[in-house]
C-alpha positions in Angstrom: 5.4 -3.9 -19.3 3.2 -5.2 -16.6 -0.6 -5.4 -16.8 -1.7 -7.7 -13.9 -0.9 -8.2 -10.3 -1.7 -9.6 -6.9 -2.1 -8.2 -3.5 -2.0 -11.0 -1.0 -2.8 -10.0 2.6 -1.5 -12.3 5.4 -2.4 -12.1 9.1 0.0 -14.1 11.3 -1.2 -16.2 14.2 -0.1 -14.9 17.6 3.5 -15.9 18.2 4.0 -16.9 14.5 5.2 -13.4 13.3 8.9 -14.4 13.1 8.1 -17.7 11.4 5.9 -15.9 8.8 8.7 -13.3 8.3 11.2 -16.1 7.7 8.9 -17.9 5.3 8.5 -14.8 3.2 12.2 -14.0 3.2 13.0 -17.6 2.2 10.4 -17.5 -0.6 12.4 -15.0 -2.6 14.7 -17.5 -4.3 11.6 -19.5 -5.4 10.1 -16.3 -7.0 13.4 -15.5 -8.7 13.0 -18.7 -10.7 9.7 -17.4 -12.1 10.4 -15.5 -15.4 7.0 -14.0 -15.6 7.0 -12.5 -12.1 8.4 -9.1 -13.0 8.4 -7.7 -9.4 7.6 -9.3 -6.1 7.6 -7.7 -2.6 7.0 -9.2 0.8 5.9 -6.4 3.2 5.3 -6.2 6.9 2.4 -3.7 7.4 1.9 -4.1 11.2 2.7 -6.3 14.2 0.9 -9.3 12.7 0.0 -8.0 9.2 1.9 -8.9 6.1 1.4 -8.7 2.4 2.8 -9.8 -0.9 2.5 -7.5 -3.9 3.6 -8.8 -7.3 3.1 -7.9 -10.9 3.1 -9.8 -14.2 3.1 -9.0 -17.9 -0.2 -10.8 -18.5 -2.8 -13.2 -17.1 -0.7 -16.3 -18.0 2.1 -15.0 -15.8 -0.2 -14.4 -12.9 -1.7 -17.8 -13.3 1.7 -19.4 -13.4 2.7 -17.7 -10.2 -0.6 -18.7 -8.5 0.2 -22.3 -9.4 3.9 -22.0 -8.5 6.2 -23.1 -5.7 5.5 -20.1 -3.3 1.7 -20.6 -3.5 2.0 -24.3 -2.9 4.4 -23.7 0.1 2.1 -21.1 1.5 -0.9 -23.4 1.2 1.0 -26.1 3.1 2.0 -23.7 5.9 -1.2 -21.6 6.1 -2.8 -23.5 9.0 0.4 -23.3 11.0 1.3 -19.6 10.3 -1.9 -17.7 9.5 -4.7 -16.6 11.8 -7.1 -16.6 8.8 -7.0 -17.6 5.2 -4.9 -15.4 2.9 -6.8 -12.7 1.1 -5.8 -12.8 -2.5 -6.8 -9.8 -4.7 -6.3 -9.9 -8.4 -5.5 -6.4 -9.6 -5.0 -4.6 -12.9 -1.8 -2.5 -13.1 -2.6 1.0 -14.3 0.9 2.4 -14.2 4.3 1.2 -12.9 7.9 2.3 -12.4 10.2 -0.7 -12.5 14.0 -0.9 -12.8 
């Protein structure tokens, strides 16, 4: 069961769309090492708009993810890849269908 989640909105700098795409694809193995990240999706929503949507069983799982390898890597690359700071929304999961 999942109860908490994140929606992280990312806007790529002009000309950095492919690099941000590669960063997100390459982040998947890091997330797979996080036992409390139940589901994680990297999404392209437009020409320069991307998002990460992920869910966790509880607040501790969400906090662990926010302090994990992907968050650290994104913080390190943000100035290079993002047109503006990432928008991180902490959300409550009301219902979910997961494998």
